[in-house]
N, C-alpha and C positions, 0 to 999 in steps of 0.2 A: 422915419424909415417906411418905405413902401411895402406893400404886400409881398412882392416878389422876393425882397430881401429877407422878409420874415420867413417865408417858405424855405428859402435856401438855408438860412441859419437853422431852422427847425430840422430840415433833412440832414444837415451835417451832424447835429446833435444825435439824431436818431441812428445815423450810420455808426457814430462812435459807440453808442450804446449796444448796437447789434454786434459790432466787432468785439467789443469788450466781453459781451456775453458769450460769444462764440469762443473767444480765447479761454475764458474761464471754463467752459464746458470741455474744451479740448484738453486743457491742463488737468482737469479732474479725471478725464478718461485715461490720460497717460498715467496718472498716479494709481488709478484703479488697476490698470493693466500691469504696471510694475508690481503692485501689491499682490495681484493674482499670480504673477510669475514667481514671486518670492514664496508665496504660500504653496504654489504647486511644487516648487523645488524642494521646499521643506517637507511637504507631504511625500514627495518621491523618495527623499532621503529616509523618511520614517518607514515607508513601505519596504525599501531595500534593507534597512536595518532589521525590520521585523522578519524579513525573509532569511537574512543571515542568521538571526537568532534561532529561527525555526530549524534551519539546516543544522546549526550546531547541536540543537537538542536532539534531532533525529540521529545525527552522527554519534552523539553521546549514548543514546539508547542502544544503537547497534553495538558499540563497544561494551556496554554493560551486559548485553546478551552473550558476547564472546567470553567475558569474565565468568559469567554464571555457568556457561557450558563447560568451563575448565573444572569447576569445583563440584558440579553435580555428578552423581554416580548412577542415578536411576535412569535407565534407558528410555523409559516412557517420557519422563520429564525432559530429558535431553532432546528428544524428538520435538516436543512442544516448543522448547526454546528455539530450536533451529527454524521451525515454521514461522514463529513470531519474528525472528530476526530477518527472515526473508521478506516478510510484510513491511517491516521498518525500512529495509533497504529499497524496496519497491517504491514506497512513498517518498523516500529521499530522492530517488531518481526523478520521480514526478515533480517534486519541489524544485529541482534544478532546472527543469524545463518550463516552469511557470514564470511569467513576468511578475515583477514586484508590484506592478500597478493592478494586477488582477486580484482585487480585494476579495472577491467572492471565493475564488479558488484557495487563496491564502487562508481565509477564515475557515474553509472546509478542512484544510490540512491541519489547522490549529486544533479544531475539534477532534480530528482523528488522533492527534498527538495526545490529547487528554485521555482518550480511550486507551491508547498504547501505554500511557503512564499507569493507569489503573491496572491493566493486565500485567505490567512489569512488577508492580507492587504485590499483586496477587501471587505471581510466580515466586517472588522473593520469600513471601510467607510460606508457600508450599515447600520450597527448598529448605528453609529453616526447619520446618516441621519434619521433613524427611531426614535432615541431618540429626535432629534430636532423636528420631526413631532409630536411625542407624547407630547413633552413639549408645543408645540403650541396648540395641541388639549386640553391638560389639562388647559392651560390658557383660551382657548375658552370656555371649559366646566365650568371653575370657573366663567367666565364672565356671561355665560348663567344662571348658578346657582344663582349668585348674582341678576341678573335681575329677575329670577323667584321668589326668596325670597322677593325681593322688591315688585314685583307684588302681591305676596301672602299677604304681609303685607298691601299693599294698598287695596286689595280686602277685607281683614279682617276688615280694618278700615272702608271701605265703607259699609260693611255688618253691622258693629256696628252702624255706622251713620244711616243706613237705619232702623235698629231695634229701635234705639233711636227715629228717626223721626216717625216710625210707632207707637211707644208707645205714642209719643206726640200727633200724629193725633188721636189715639184711645182715649187718655185722653181728648183731645179737643172736641171729638165727644160725650163724656159722658154727660148725663143729670146732672144738678146741681140744688139743692134746697136751697132756702134762706128763712129767716123769719120764721123758725120753732118755733112753740109754742104749749104748752099743756095747755088747759083750763079745769079746774075741775068745774063741774056744779052740783047743787043740784037737787032735784026732781022738783023744779019749773023752772028749766032752768037758774037759776041765778048762779053767781060765788059762789062756796062753800067756806066757811071760814075755815072749819075743814075737815080733810081727811075722818072722819067718816060720813060726810054728802054728800060725792061725790057719785052721781048716774050715771054720764056720763063723759067721757073724750072726749074732742074735740081737734083733731090735725089739725093744719093749717100750710101750707107752700106754697111757690111759686116756680114753675118750671121756671127757668130763660130762657131767649131767647138764642138760640144757633142754628145758621144756618148750622153749620157743623154736627149737630146731625141728625141721620136718622129719618125722620118723619114717622108717622103711629100710630098704636095702641100700647100703652105702659101700662104695668101693674105695678102699684106702690104698694110696700109692706111696712107696718108700724109695727114695734115691740115696745111694751111698756113694759119695764122691771121694776119690783118692786124692792124695796130696797134689797131683798134677791137674786136678779138677776133672779128670775123666771119670765116667760113671761105670760102676760095676753093673753090667746089664746083659740080658740075653737077647736084646733087640726090641723089647716091647716098648710101646709109646702111649702117651695120653695127652690130652689137650690142656694147656695151661696158658692163660693170657694170650689167647688167639694164636698159639703156635703148638706144634707137636714136639714133646720132649720125651727122652727115654726114662725108664724107671728100672729099679733093681728088683723089687718085689711088689706084689699087690695082694690084697685080701678083701673079700666081700663079707660084710657083717650085717646083721639085722639090728638097726638102731631103734631103741624105744624111748630115747630121751634120758635114760638113766646112765650112770657111769659104767664104763665097760673097759676091761683090760684087753690089750691086743699084743701078740708076739708074732714076729715074722723071722724067717731064717734064710740066710744066704750061704750056700756052699761055695767055698773059695776054690776056684779052679785055675787061678793065674798067680803070677808072682806078685807078692805084696812087699812094699818097702816102708821103712819107718817114715813117720811124718804125721800130719794132721788129716784126719778123715772127718767128713761132715755128713750128717744124716738129715734129710728133709722129708717131712710127712705131708701128704696132700689129701684133701677130701672135697668133693663137690667143686672142683676147680679152684680151691683156695689152699694156700700154704698154711697149715695149722700148727706146725712145730718144726723147729730147726735147732741143731746143736752140733758142736765140733768136739772131736775126741782125738787125743794124741797117743800115738803108739811108737815104741822104740824098736 
């Protein structure tokens, strides 16, 4: 073989080696590019998933602030919750506008999320503490209310007892009359046998001893009612139970608290008929004696 043939053969071998090396390099580059594309696609998916997870967390925080706002009763805390919720919603809007590939901004928002989480936990603890305080205050208020109601009942009971006692004292202080009688006399001053012969009625009674009654001048009123309930009267009146009523006779005595006998007289100037006559005695606005008498 001559030199030319050798050179040609050597060049052909070298060319094949060069082509083979070039093919190998190109194939490796293709593999690297495909691998890089796959890795980039996977990384993009990871970034997008991270962004979605972050959005979900921010959305969840916003809902939690809504729930806390419903249960919290303290106005100052409610204002803080609203301010923090507005911050969360602002960061969520910012997160929506950020590209998933912007790793720097995503990382910054993640860090801010951690801060928000700590703030939320802090608020939950504060709200729990406030609820405990409010629970204690409600219990204290309930106890105070119970004591107040008990005191009100006791005061009402004491007031009723006092009223009852006052009524008893007032009743005990009233004058009382016993031995009430109605004598019918004829023109000779003797007891009349028939009602047609009556010219005078004599009313007798005794004011009993009562050291609790107020002493002093007392006016006694006597009413004599005929069978038809009309009153033997000269037109005089006095007050009884918030109304003005007529009386037959009256007498003013000086009462000292001791027993005292009283007699009053009524001169008959009208026609009388048989039946039941009633005598009522009053003093200090009270009815102190009453009794009925039958005449033929």
